[in-house]
C-alpha positions as CSV (number, residue, x, y, z in Angstrom):
1,Q,16.1,-6.4,-17.2
2,N,12.7,-7.0,-15.7
3,N,9.6,-4.8,-16.0
4,V,10.2,-3.0,-12.7
5,E,13.8,-2.0,-13.7
6,R,12.5,-0.8,-17.1
7,W,9.7,1.2,-15.3
8,N,12.3,2.7,-13.0
9,Q,14.3,3.9,-16.0
10,T,11.5,5.5,-18.0
11,K,11.1,9.1,-18.8
12,H,8.1,9.1,-16.5
13,N,10.5,9.2,-13.5
14,S,13.4,11.2,-15.0
15,H,12.1,14.5,-13.8
16,L,11.8,13.4,-10.1
17,P,14.4,14.0,-7.4
18,P,16.5,10.9,-6.7
19,E,14.8,10.3,-3.3
20,C,11.3,10.0,-5.0
21,P,9.9,6.5,-5.2
22,T,10.1,4.7,-8.5
23,F,7.9,1.9,-7.2
24,P,4.1,1.9,-6.6
25,I,3.2,3.4,-3.2
26,A,0.1,3.0,-1.1
27,K,-0.6,6.1,1.1
28,A,-2.4,5.3,4.3
29,E,-4.6,8.3,4.7
30,R,-6.5,9.4,7.9
31,L,-10.1,8.2,8.2
32,G,-12.1,8.5,11.4
33,A,-10.9,7.9,14.9
34,L,-8.1,5.7,16.3
35,G,-9.7,2.3,15.6
36,N,-10.2,3.4,11.9
37,H,-6.5,4.4,11.8
38,I,-5.5,1.0,13.0
39,A,-7.7,-0.7,10.4
40,T,-6.3,1.5,7.6
41,Y,-2.8,0.8,8.8
42,A,-3.4,-3.0,8.8
43,N,-5.1,-2.9,5.4
44,H,-2.2,-1.0,3.8
45,I,0.4,-3.3,5.3
46,S,-1.6,-6.2,3.8
47,L,-1.6,-4.4,0.4
48,Q,2.1,-4.3,0.5
49,W,2.5,-7.9,1.5
50,Q,-0.1,-9.1,-1.0
51,Y,0.5,-6.9,-4.0
52,G,3.9,-5.3,-3.7
53,Y,3.0,-1.7,-2.8
54,Q,5.4,0.3,-0.6
55,V,3.4,1.8,2.3
56,Y,3.7,5.4,3.3
57,L,1.7,6.8,6.2
58,S,0.0,10.2,6.3
59,Q,1.4,12.4,9.1
60,I,-1.7,11.8,11.2
61,I,-1.7,8.0,10.9
62,S,2.1,8.0,11.5
63,T,1.6,10.0,14.7
64,S,-1.3,7.8,15.9
65,M,0.5,4.6,15.2
66,D,3.7,5.8,16.8
67,S,1.9,6.8,20.0
68,L,0.2,3.3,20.2
69,F,2.6,0.7,18.7
70,S,6.2,0.1,19.5
71,N,7.1,-1.3,16.0
72,V,5.9,1.2,13.4
73,S,8.5,1.0,10.6
74,F,6.8,2.7,7.6
75,P,7.9,6.2,6.6
76,S,5.6,9.2,6.6
77,I,4.5,10.5,3.2
78,I,5.5,14.0,4.3
79,V,9.1,13.2,3.4
80,I,8.3,12.8,-0.3
81,E,4.8,14.0,-1.2
82,D,5.5,17.6,-1.9
83,K,8.8,17.4,-3.5
84,C,7.9,14.4,-5.6
85,N,4.6,15.8,-7.0
86,M,2.7,12.6,-6.1
87,S,-0.5,11.7,-7.8
88,Y,-2.8,8.8,-7.0
89,S,-5.0,6.5,-9.1
90,R,-8.5,7.8,-9.5
91,K,-9.7,4.2,-9.6
92,A,-8.4,3.4,-6.1
93,N,-10.9,5.3,-3.9
94,D,-12.7,2.4,-2.1
95,Q,-10.6,-0.3,-0.2
96,V,-12.9,-3.2,-1.0
97,E,-13.4,-2.2,-4.7
98,W,-9.7,-1.7,-5.2
99,R,-8.8,-5.0,-3.5
100,S,-11.4,-6.8,-5.6
101,F,-10.0,-5.2,-8.8
102,L,-6.5,-6.3,-7.8
103,D,-7.8,-9.8,-7.1
104,R,-9.4,-10.0,-10.6
105,K,-6.2,-8.7,-12.2
106,N,-4.2,-11.3,-10.3
107,A,-6.5,-14.1,-11.4
108,S,-6.4,-12.9,-15.0
109,C,-2.7,-12.5,-15.0
110,M,-2.1,-16.0,-13.6
111,E,-4.4,-17.4,-16.3
112,N,-2.7,-15.4,-19.1
113,M,0.8,-16.3,-17.8
114,N,-0.2,-19.9,-17.1
115,V,1.2,-19.8,-13.6
116,T,-0.1,-20.5,-10.1
117,N,1.4,-17.4,-8.5
118,V,2.3,-14.0,-9.9
119,N,5.5,-12.4,-8.4
120,K,4.3,-9.7,-6.0
121,E,7.4,-7.7,-6.8
122,T,6.3,-7.3,-10.5
123,F,2.6,-7.9,-10.2
124,L,1.5,-4.2,-10.3
125,H,3.7,-3.5,-13.3
126,D,3.0,-6.7,-15.2
127,C,-0.7,-7.0,-14.5
128,V,-2.2,-3.7,-13.4
129,R,-0.2,-0.9,-15.1
130,E,-2.1,-0.8,-18.3
131,H,-5.5,-0.5,-16.6
132,V,-4.8,2.6,-14.4
133,D,-3.6,6.2,-14.8
134,T,-0.9,5.6,-12.1
135,L,0.0,2.8,-9.8
136,H,0.2,5.0,-6.7
137,V,-2.9,4.7,-4.5
138,C,-4.4,6.7,-1.6
139,I,-7.6,4.9,-0.6
140,K,-9.8,7.3,1.4
141,T,-13.4,6.3,1.3
142,N,-16.0,3.7,2.3
143,H,-13.8,1.2,4.1
144,N,-12.0,2.3,7.2
145,K,-12.5,-1.0,8.9
146,P,-10.4,-4.2,8.4
147,D,-10.7,-5.6,4.9
148,W,-10.8,-9.2,6.2
149,P,-10.3,-11.0,2.9
150,L,-7.1,-9.0,2.5
151,C,-5.7,-8.6,6.0
152,G,-7.3,-11.7,7.6
153,P,-4.7,-14.2,6.2
154,H,-1.9,-11.8,7.3
155,M,-3.2,-11.2,10.9
156,P,-0.7,-13.4,12.7
157,E,2.2,-11.5,11.0
158,L,0.5,-8.2,11.4
159,Q,0.1,-8.8,15.1
160,K,3.7,-10.0,15.5
161,Y,5.5,-7.4,13.4
162,H,3.3,-4.3,13.4
163,L,0.6,-4.3,16.0
164,Q,2.7,-4.5,19.2
165,I,1.1,-2.2,21.9
166,K,3.7,-0.1,23.7
167,E,4.5,-1.5,27.2
168,D,3.5,1.7,29.0
169,L,0.0,1.4,27.5
170,K,-0.6,-2.2,28.6
171,T,-1.1,-1.3,32.2
């Protein structure tokens, strides 16, 4: 049984309805105008790919992205937030600071485990859990533009799988 399975079976989650996430989520919250929504969307997808978060979109970002892109596949937080009593890490307010924190924890974890890569499926539980109040994040301030060190390496995949403009908007 790995750390994620043990985490999923702890008392921490026993009071939640079965549809509530037992894995760390990253809520993409509304910041600014449409360009800022797109950047927030790309940053959060990159958080998922890089660190193992599950992305949920605020209702406003979900609506914005659905009106613009043909391939939005992330659920809206509205389906779980109220019934699951979600709380978010107080440390994860600023995109760049949080990504830098995760980068440092990744480097430290690789050194401590004497490995060249940490499994992204267990990274948050193995390397971050003991340093935060909760693994769920809702980054709201100070960086509603692309976090290039995070999303830059993922840009070809972001464009291919998540940033496809709807056909009727291309003309």
